[in-house]
N, C-alpha and C positions, 0 to 999 in steps of 0.2 A: 266570370263564366269561362275564359279562355283558360286562367290558370286552372279551374277547377278541370277542363276537359285536358290540360297539359299532365295535372297530378295522374288522370284517372290513365293515360296512355302510359305513364311512368309504372304504374303498377301492371298494366298489362304486359309491359314490357317484360317487368322483373319476376312476371308467374311463368310467361313463356320462357327465359332465360332458364329459370328453377326447373322448369319441367322439360325441357332441353337436356340441361344435367344432370338430370335423375335417370333418363333413357341413356345418358352417354355413359353413365355408371353401371348400367346394366350389360353393357359390352366389353368383353377382355378377350385381347388375343392371348395367348399362351402358347409357348413350345412346352415341351414334356418336361424339361430342368424345369421352369420357370413354375408348370402346374405342380412339380415336386415339393418346392421350396415355400409356396404359397402352402400348401396341405400339411408340412411341419411346422410353419408357423401358427395355423389357425386350428390345429386339432384338438380337440379336448381331451380325446383319448391319451394323446401321448403327454400333454400337459398332466393329465392324473399322472401317469405313469412316472412321472417326474418328480413329483409330491411324494410318492410311495418312496424316491431314491433320497430325496430329501429329510423323511421320518426318518429313515434306516440309517443314515449318516448320524442324524441327531440322536437316535437311540444308541448308536456306539458311542459316540460322545458322552452320554450320559452315564453306561456304563464304564468308560472310563474314568469317572469323576467320582465313581462309588471306591477306587483304590486309592484317593487322596483324602488327606484330614478335612474333617467336616468341622465347623464353628458355626456355633449356635449363641444368639445372644437373646436373656429373656429379662423381662422386668415385670414386677409385680406391686400392687401397691392392697393394703386389705385395713379397714377399720376393724377392730378387735372391741370385743364387748367389756365393759369397766369389773375390775375383779380387785381385791384388796392387794395393795402392796406386801412385799414379802418384807417385813418386821420382826426385828427384835429388841423387847424389852430389856434394859441393862440399867440396874442401880437409879429407876424411877425416869427412865429416858428412853425413849423408843428411838430406836434407829432402822431406816430404811434401807434392808440390802437391796432390794430390786424392786424398782418402781414400777406399777403399774401403768405400761406404753400402749397406747391406744391405737395410735398410727405406724403400721409395719412397711417399712420401704426394703424392695429385694431388687438387685441385680445382678445377672448371675453370666459367666461368660465360659462356656464348655468347649473344649477340643478332644476331639475323637477321632483316631488313626488305628485301624483294623491293621493287625499284624496278622492273624491267618485265620482263614474261612475256610478252610479246608479244601484251598483251591477255587472254591466258588467265585471269586470275581474275577481271578485270570481265564476262567472258563465262561464268565459272564461276557466279559469283553470282547474274546475268542469268537463266541456265538456270535453276537451284533457284529461283529465284522464280516465274519462268514455270511450271516443275511444280507449285509448293505451291498458287500458283493453280489450277490444272488440279484438283489433287487437293480443293480445297475445291468445285468445282463438282463435282466427281463423288461428293463427300458430299451436296452438295444434288439430284443426279439421285437417288442411293439412299433419300434421305428424301421426295422426292415419290414413287418409288414404292412404297414403303413405305405411305403415309397411303394411297396408292390402294389398294392389296393388303387395307389394313385396311378401307375403307371396302366394297368388293367384297364381302370375308367378311362384313360386318355387313350389309349391306342382303341378301347372298344367305339367310342366316340367316333375316335378317325374310321375306322370300318364302316361306322353307319353312315357318315357322311359321303362315305366314298359310293357304299353300295346305290344309297339316295341318289347320289350324281347319274350312275349308271341307270337307274328306273326311269329319272326324268328323261334322261337319254332314249332311252328305249319308248317310251310313251311318246315321246314327238316324230321319232323316227316311223312307230305305226301308224301314228295320226297322218302323219305325210302321204303313208303308203295308201291309207283308208283312201284320202281323198284323190290320188292316182286311180285310186279302183273305182271311185263314182265317175271318172270321167272315164274309163274303159268302158263302165256299164254303158254310160251315157252313149258312148261311141259304137255299140254295141258288139266289144271286143271281150266282154266278161260276164257272164250270167251274174244275175242277181244272188243266187246262192253259195258262187265264190266269195263275194264282196261282206257277205254276211259271216263269212267264216272268220274272215278279217277282223271284223267288225266285234266278234267274238274274242279274239286275240287281244285285243285293245282294249275292252273290257277285264279281261283278265292281268294284264299288266298295268292298269289302271288300279285296280285292286292292290296288288304287289307295293305300287307307287305309296298307297296310302299306309301299309305297315310300315316300309320304308321311311317314310316322314315321322312318323310315329315313333320309330327307333330311333331317329334322330333325338325326336324330344325327351324318352325318357333316358337316354344316356349322358345326356346333356345336364339333366337334374341329377344323374346319378355323380356325374363329375360334380357337379357342384356340391352335393353332399360329402363328398370324400375329402373334399380340400378347404372344405367348410366356409362355402362362400354364399350370396343367397341364390337363392333356388330356382330366381329368376333370369340369373345371370345368363347372357347370351357370352358363349363360348366360341371364340375364332381358332383353329386349329394351326398352328403356324409351322409344326416338326411335319415330317414325313417320313415314310418307310421307305427307306434303302435296303435292299439286301444286301448283306454283308455275311458270307457264310462261316460258320462258327464250329471249331471242332472241341470236343474234352475228351479226359483219359477215359479208360476203361471203366464199365459201371462200379467193379468193385474199391477202384480209387476212388470214384465219388463220392460212395458211401462213406470209405474212408476219411476223407477231407472233411464232409457234412459231421460226422460223431466228433471228430476232432474241434472243428470250429462253430459250430453251432451256438448259440446263444443259451439256448433251452438245455444242452448238455453242462456248458458252463454254469450254469444258473443251480439245476439239480446237483451238479459235484457240490459246491459251496453250502447249500442246502444238507447234503450227508454231513459234510464238517459240523457245520452248525448243530445236527443232530446228535453227533457225538461228542460235541460239547454240552450239549444239553444232558446228557447222560452223566457226566460227568460233575454237572451242577447238581442235580437230582443226588449223586453219591456224597456231596460233600455235607451233608448233614450228618454224616457216620462220625465225621471229625470235631475236634474242639474248636470251638470260634473264642479267638485271642484278640483282645483290641485295648490301646493305650487310652486311657481317659485323663482328662485335667479339667481342673475347673476352680475358676477366680469369681468370688462371691465380693459383694461390696454392699452391706445392708444397714438397715437402720430399723428396730435396733438386730445387733448379728447374734444369734441363736448360740453361735460356739462361746462368745464372751461372757463371760459369769463375775459379777453381777450386770443383767441388761443395763446396758446405758442407751439413752436416746442422742443416739449419734450414730453418723456413717461410720461402719469399719470394714476395714478387707481381711480377708481371709482366702485360703486356697488349699487343694487337694489335689495329690495325682497319683494313679495307681494302674491295674492291669486288671483288665475283666476276663475271666476264664469262664466259659459254660459249655455242657454236651449233653443233647438229649438222652440221657438213661431210658426214658420208655416213653412212646409215642404211638405204641399199638400198631407199630408197622408202617407209619407213614411213610416213612423214609423209603422203605423198599416197595411201596407202592409206587411212590413217584419214580422211582428208577426204572419200572416196568413199563408206565406210560412214556419215560422217554426213551426209553429202549423201542417201544411199540411205534414210535413217532419217526426214530431212524430206520426200522425196517420199511415204513410206508415210504420213505426220502429213498431206501433204495431201490424198492420196487417201482417207484415212479420213475427214477433213471433207465430201468430197464423197457419201462415201457414206451419212453420218449426215444430210445434208440431203436426199438422196433419199430415207432411210428415212423422215424429219421428212414430208417431202411425201406420200407415200402413208399415214401414220399419220393424218394431220390429216384428209385428205381422207376415208378409211374412218371415220372416228370421228364427222365431220361428217355422213355421208350417214347411220350408224346411228344419230345423234342426231334427226333430222331423220324417218328410220323410227319410234323409238320414241314420237318426238311425236304422230304420226300414228296411230298404234296405239291412243292414250291416247282420241281420239273415237270410234276404232272399236268397242272395248272397251267404253267407256261406253255408248254407243248400242246394242250389243249384249245389255248388262243390262238396259237399259230393255225392249228388246222381248222377253226373255227373261221378266222380271217379267209383261210385259203378257201374253203367252202361257200364264205360269203361272196366271192370275188367270184368262182364258178357260176354260182347260180344267178349271180346279175347279169353274167354274160348269156347263160341260158335264155333269161327271161328276154333280155332283149332281142334274143333270135326265136322267139315262140317256141322253145323247149323247156321252161319250167314255166308255173304258174304263178300267181302273184302269194299263193298261201303257202309256197315252196322259196317265196323270198322272204316272206314273214318267219318263216321256221328257223331259215338261218341267221336271221337276223336275230331270233332271239337266242338261238345256241350260241353265236356269237357273244352277245351281251352276258348270255350265264355264265361263259368261259371268264371273261373279265370279271365278273363276281366272285366265281371262285378264286381264281388269281389274287384279287385284293384281299378277301379273306385268308387265304392262304398265307401271305407275307404277314400280315396282322397276327394270325393266328403262330407265327414263326416266332417272331417278335416276343410275343405274350408267351409262346413255350421255353422261348433262350432266358425270359427274363424269371419264369418260375422255376426254372433249373436252377439258375443263378442264386437265387433267394434259398433254395433248398439247400444248396452246398455252401450258403454261407459265402457267397465271390462278391 
């Protein structure tokens, strides 16, 4: 009985430890850099982009192999129907010239080397190389966007947490003031109506507290999803916002830098080069196709040897193949038109991308300037609200201000703090967004 109880206690203790470990695994402390590293490791989107790079590189290697000699080895066995042997009667004797051999074995070794394909192979290699380079740049673009999305989610969560702290502080302060107001009502120093006004303000800030708490939960789930971890993980933010003023070149210079460095531009350039090679590939069918071919046969019986013998014999041949399309109902012309149309699409796509980048950089630059100005304004607002709070409290102590005035001043102060925290995070995000748009 004692042994049974001991075993049961061990099981309970084990389950307790497993449960604690499970809950412990759901808590994670992250700096902004650690969040980025985690997201890069876990991202399925980035992994898929990397696989596209691997595919493009393998395709390029495949195109190179088409310029090299190919070797083919084939073997066959056939059972033939019986036929009369080839015989000649002579002086009363029948001489068999070619016996009837019913089992046929063939082994063939073929070597083929293209000599001239109308530059098709060279252009195919070039096209796939350019597409491989484009895939690399697409991967860089996807990585840059993921890094920004992680930063955006991280600092959004930070802002939500900080605003929630301010709301909790505000609720506690208003609750304390409500209690003070009740004491004043009891002492006959405040009317019931004034106290109700304060309670209405408490209801208002409590309502906003609920929104702030929910914003934290939603922001945390969004960050977990972005970095590819369990959505129920409790994230503890380790990094903080420290305002460091940054200066950038003039807008025109930023746009020029973006067009020069952005991965989308490089990718589009490579696709244009690939399109040019595609046109050349289509035009290659106008040229003759020349190749060197050689065969080695080891057969039983060997068809080149007469009379046939029921034994393995080796023979070979070598030569040059030349072919040219004399008439294919203008298929080559139509294929060339298709390739040219795709090339023009790639050129237009580059122009569209440049226009989009110009607009993006302009918008992000103006947003950055605005975010930077809002920090100064919000910082001044906090100082003014803090001074107003002190003055209102002094007046209240001297009977020159009502309890409602104190709550209003407190609300203004906390609103100022919210605005300042928001402006710091918005500045950080605006800077990250501008850096991304100029490929910094």
